[in-house]
N, C-alpha and C positions, 0 to 999 in steps of 0.2 A: 285541622278535622276537627268537626263539632262531634261529641260524643255524649251519648245518654248513656249512665252510669246506674245500677240497680244492685241494693245490697240488702240482702235478706237471711243472714247467716244464724242469727241468734234471735233477739228480740226485740230490734230495731228496724222498720220498713223502710228504708232510704233511696233517694233517686238524686240525681244531680246532672246537671249539663257543664261540661267541661271542653274548652277549647285548647286545642294544640297540647294537652295533656300538662298543661300548666297555669290557665286561667280559667278561675271557678266563676259560672255565670249563674249558677244556682244550687241550693243545696239543701233538700228536704229531707227533714227525719222524724217520724212517726213512732213514739216510744211507747212500749208497752209496762213500763215499770209498775203503774198502777193496778195492772192487771196480775203480775208475778207478785208483787208486794204481800200479798195474802197469803202465800204459800212459802215465802221466803227463799224464792228461787225461781229460775225459769222453768214453765212447766211446758215441754216439747210439744204435745198436742195443741194447747192453748196458743203457743207462738205462731204454729201453722196456720191455725184458722186465724187469727187476726192479721196475720200478712195477707192473706187472701181477702180480706176486708179493704185493707188500706192500700194494695200495691198500684191498684189502678188512679185511684186519687191523688197520691204520693208522685207519680209520674206526671200525671197533669198539671198538679202544681208546679213540679220543676221545671216542665216545659213553658208554664205562663211565667213564673218568675223571671226565666232567663228571656224571655220575649222572642221564643221561637216556638215553631210547631213542629211535628214528628217528620214532616215532610223535608225541615231541614237538616234533620239528624243524618251524620253520614256514617255513624258505625255505634255497636252499642259493647259496653263491658259491663260483665254481671260476676258477680262472686260465685265463682263454682265450689269454693270449700276452702277450708276445714269451716263444719259447723254442723247444726244441728240437720239431719237430712229432709227431713220434711219443711222446713223452714228455708234451706237453699233451693229445696225444687219449686218454691213459689216465685221467686225472685229470678231464678235461672229459666223457667218455662215461659214466665212473661217477658223477657228480656229476647229469647229466643223467637218468640210468635212477633213480636215487634221486628226483629230482624228480617225473619221470613216475610213479614208482610210488606214491608218497604224494599225488600231486595238488596240490604246492605249486611256488612260482616258482623259476626259477632264473637267476643272475645272472652272466655272464662279467665279470670283474674282469683290467683289466691289472696284470702282474706289479709294474711298477716303479712303478705308482699304489699299490700295496700298501705298497712299501715307504716311500713318502715321506710315506704317512698312517698308520705303524705306530705312531709317537710318541703318536696321538692315544688309544691304549690305554692310555696311563700317565698322560699330562700334557695339558692343555688349552693350545692356542697359537692364537693370532688369526690370521685371513688378512688379507692376503696375506703370506705369505713366500717367499723362495728357498731352494730345494730343491737340495742337490747327491747325485743318486743316483750310488753309486759301488761297484762291485762286479767280478766277474769278467767279466762282459759288457757292462757298462754305466759309462760316466763322462758324465752329462748334468746340465746345469744347467737348473732351470726356475723361471719364475715361477707359484706355485699362488696362484690369486685365491680359491680354493673347492673341494668337491670335484667333478671333472669338469671344471674351469676351469685349464686349464694351458698354459702357452706356454712354448716351447724359446726358451734363452738362448743354450746353447753345447753342445757335445759334443765327444768324442775323434773326431778325424781317422783314426785307426788302431787302436792298444791299448787297451784298456780297462786302468785302472789295477791293478785284481785279477790281470787277464791278465798284466800286466808283473811283477807281484809272482811269479804262479807261474813265469814263464817265466825269471826270474834266481834263483829258487831252485833251478829244475832245473840251472842252470849252474851253480850252487854245489854241485850235489850234494846239495841238503836234501830231496828228495822232493817230494811232492803230497799235498796242496794245501801252498803255500808260504807264504802271507800269514803264517799264525801263526808261524811259525818265524823268518822274517826278523824278524817284528816282536821276538820274545823276544830273538835275537841281538842286534838293534839297540840294545837297552837297554844291551847290556855292550860296545858298541863305540863307536867316534869318529867321529861324524857328518861332523869337518870333514877325515876323514882322506883323502878323494878327493872331488876336485870335479866331480862329475858334473855333466851339462848339466841346465839348466832350461828347457826347450824352451817356444816361444812367449810366454814373460814378457814379453817387451820389447814384444809385439804388445797393444794395448788390447782386441782382441777377446776373447770368451768360448770360446774352441776350446781344445781340450787335444791333446797328442801325446805319448805315452810309449814309440813306437818307438825313438826315439834313446837313451832312456835305457837302455833293455834293450840295444841294440847297442855303448852305451859300457862297460858294464858286461862284456858280451861280449870287447871290446878290451883291456880293462883283465885279465882273467884267460888272455885266449890265451896260449899258449907257456909257459904257468908249468906244471911237472911236477903241483905240490901246493899247495897252501895251507893252511898253519898255521891254527889256530883263531883268533889273533888277526885274521890277515887276512881271513879270513871274517866276523868279527863288524863289522871295521871297514867290509867293502864292504857289507854289510847295512846298518849306520847310515847309511853316505853315500848309500847307494841310496833307503832309505828318507826322508831328509831332504830328498833332490831331489824324491821325489814327493809328500811334504807341501807341500813349499812349493810348488807348481805347484797343487795343488787348493786351498789355503788361499786364497791370493792371487788367482786366478781367482774363487772364490767370494765374496771381500769386493768383487771388483770389480763383480761382479755384483748383489750389494748395494747398493753405491754407485750404480751407474748406474740402477738401479730405484728408489732412493728408499725402501729398506726395510731396518730393524733386527732383523727374524726371520730366522732361519737354520734349516734343518733338513738334518742330514746323516744320510743313510740308504744302506743296502745292506751288502753282506758286508765292505768295506772300512772302513765305519764302526766296527767293531770294533777297529781300528788304536789303539793307545795313544797313538802319537806323534801322529798325525792328532786324536784328542781333546785330548791336552795341548795341541797348539798352537792349536786353536781356543779352549779354554778360556782361555789366556793374553791372546789378542786379543781375546775377547768382552769382558773385565775392562778391557783399554785403550781400546777404541773404543765400550764400552757398546751392545754388540750383546748379543741375546738367540739363543744358541746351544744347539739341543736336538738330541740323540742318542737313538735308541730303545736301550733297554737291549740287551745282546748277543744274549739271547735271540730278539730282533725283528728284528736286523739281518741275520742270513743267513736263506735261504729257509726258509719257515714258513707255515703257513695261517692263521693267528691274524690275520695283517696283513691279509686280505683282508675282514676284518669289518666295518672302518671304513665304506671304499666300498660293500660288499655290503649292508649294512643301510640306508645312505641309499640307494642305490639302488630297492632294493626297497620302501621306506618311501613312495618318491615314484613309484611304478608303473613303473620302467624295467627290468621284468624282460626278458631274454633272449629267450625262446622255446628251444624244442627243437630248432629248427632250425640254432642257431649253431653254427659250426666254429671249430675252432683257428687262430690268426692268428699263425705263427711270427716274421712281420714285422707290427709294429703301433706305429706311431709313438704316443705318448703324449697329443700334440697334436691327434691325430685324435678324442680321447676328449672328446667337448663335451656335456655331459648339464646341465641346468639343474634344480633341483627347484622 
């Protein structure tokens, strides 16, 4: 099946053409980072307006780069949720309109489902596996028994890990978004310089909490008139080390409790080099198979929707033109059997 995929859940307008749920023919992403950087975070109304401006050109570019026309498309997969409702509606309405005009099926795909299946566009991995979905809006652990078969194991009780990165970057005056900047500075700093807390590691549950680490950084820098570059690098390295340790140890605990030796790490924070290195080290030590999508598939993109979208349409699970955006949509409510 030749599938047109559309993503607009937050501040990226994206479209892609995917064949048979595995082959990316094109993937186009229009970022709004420069727009929202002025405000230190995503402004929902501005995001919606920019999606409206970008959605048609992005879809046209994706079709052009794939070397196909809209008449060649056999189905549409579009992000239905979760996300910003105004942003979601732009992509969802565009996808449904194209499906109606062409007389082809459309399916609404869960945003996090797209992330945790994105690696299948590059490599095969047997089910079941434990998935860590970690981004600016999500830090969740799932057991994945197949497409449409997800069980929540644990999640953050407050800030998502990516949100904590952005807030700490703001405290340090590093701008928005801050995850990539902290990652770069951390490579030049001392991760043992400051003993930031590792919340909830002593508890044998699979919940996360990152607001305490953020507060510890704020208390550390409070009252200081100016931080030199060495201090900033050491704070970045120590903060990142704390977050990475929590993410890795909780994920390993989940794999141990579930008796699974396959792990997928996905979402925007999966680009973090410290997180990738730590998982790679432990994978060798513990004989685990740890898979990361390539960086282009970690951030928000439309190609990642192609895996689940192709599966659902191939098994007769179209959404229909009456499906609406779901700004809040727990992944475990997605229960589909092929």
